[in-house]
Phi, psi and omega in degrees: 000313180300316182299319180296317179295317181298310182291330176294319180294317178299318180298318180295319178296315178299318181297318180297315182288321180291326178294314181295324183291341182282351179250136178228079183300145174289138175256121183210147177217158171204145173233128181231154173284121183295335183287311185238000178080005180300135178279120178276315175199159181201159176206123183054032187295340182249013177275130186280144176202173179282136181283341186056221186284359169297340173308323184296343174297322178288321176302318180290321179300318179290329175293316178297322179297317179295323177294315181299322180275002179061030175278336175222169177230159181297331183271350181299145181265130179262120178286147180259118181275172176300317182295317180296316182293339183272359182293144181280159181300156011285140184202169172268359181060043177289149180254153178303135180095342175285173176219161179216141181289157178300320179300312180293329178295318177300312180296323180295324178287317182291313189270310184267342186056046187285119181289324179295321179290323178301316180291318179299317179294319178298316179293325181292318182277318186256004182076315173224157178296325181299314180290328177294321178298324175298321177296320178300315182289326175294319179294319178301318178296318179298325182280351181086022178276076191289343183252014184249137175220122180262144175233352173208167186267352186257334186094007177304143188309128178204117184299343179273339183279108188230155176203186176224165177299321180298316181293324179291328175292321177299317180294314179299319179294323179297321178299320179289318186280318186277323185228060182298335181292344180252357184297334182301337179298329183287350179263002181278136180259342181200161174207160182264126179220123181051041177080001181247143176274113180265116182256153180265180180230022177271090189288344178285337187301126180087357180293135177230151173206155180260140175230156181264114178239114180055040178080004179242140178282124178237148183257133174258129180232124179270121186236015177176179014234299191205148175246168177197154177202131159220160184304320184290335183260336190079195183270121183248154173204143165245119184238140177236139182220152179243148175216099186065237179265005182257145176225133177241154173238128177243134176240127176238124179241140173086025177298144179286327176219163178294325180292317179296318178300312182294319179298320179294316180300320179296316180296317180299318180293317179299310180296326180296316179294322177295319178295319180297316179296321179297319180294320180297322178296316180297317181297318181293331182273343182286140174292157182304134178086352180287141182290145176273161176301148180297150182296125180288137179254353178228159183289157181297155183301331179298336181287350180274000186252179174046239189296338181291329179293332177297328181290341176088011178222191172076010177291342183256007182283127179232159176294132178277153182274000000 
């Protein structure tokens, strides 16, 4: 009996490691200024990988667009189809014939990253998920997301569904710029649905820290946007943070763990705000007409140290001239 249990345990451990070893997620990051899209730093920003549930940012953008155009309303009820109800977790475990309001659907995508709700919302707006995906790809083209191709509305694993860190930053920025009135949904940590409190797993949300800028203590606050994970992509996140009147967006793709991903995003945002402040100082000190330093395309050398090494990449990142 003991031998059978022992060998079963060994087999499960072997299976777990061999399964994990078959995936080699792309590691990529980018930090951009939310106001003008300026790239603060990047690494592998144009290398393609699966977006996982970052896909839902586009699903949400199209929902916000439909709301803005008054094609749907927040109180409207979305019917749940057989196909939507059959989606694998993460989900709200909705059953065929049930319904969910557009408002709750938005919260379910942001907080729970519910795949069943993503499909239901896609079917509600586009009649079918397939036609909704066509809308997603048209919108991606309009936004200049040249390396992105969607095949579903949820981000469920699909080797054809590809994106880049740069494109995900473009998408996150579009949500902020085009539909700022709906951005507050991304700062929600939980919501009530059918009498149950549905909590999220975006642990960076609400994180604050102080940094020293020009001898003054300033607070950085992370207030959105979305996480994602499938085995092929690793742990992904698009994070947005504010510091005074400045806002940055950081995208991290291919994290080995959610903690490593989140730690990296925090460091990138902190360094990004310091870099942004440094540039403003240089600009203010330059005489009129003097050229500014060239736009950096890679992260500062400091990003190759400490917590970034835990992430398993960035040993080759250098300060650009």
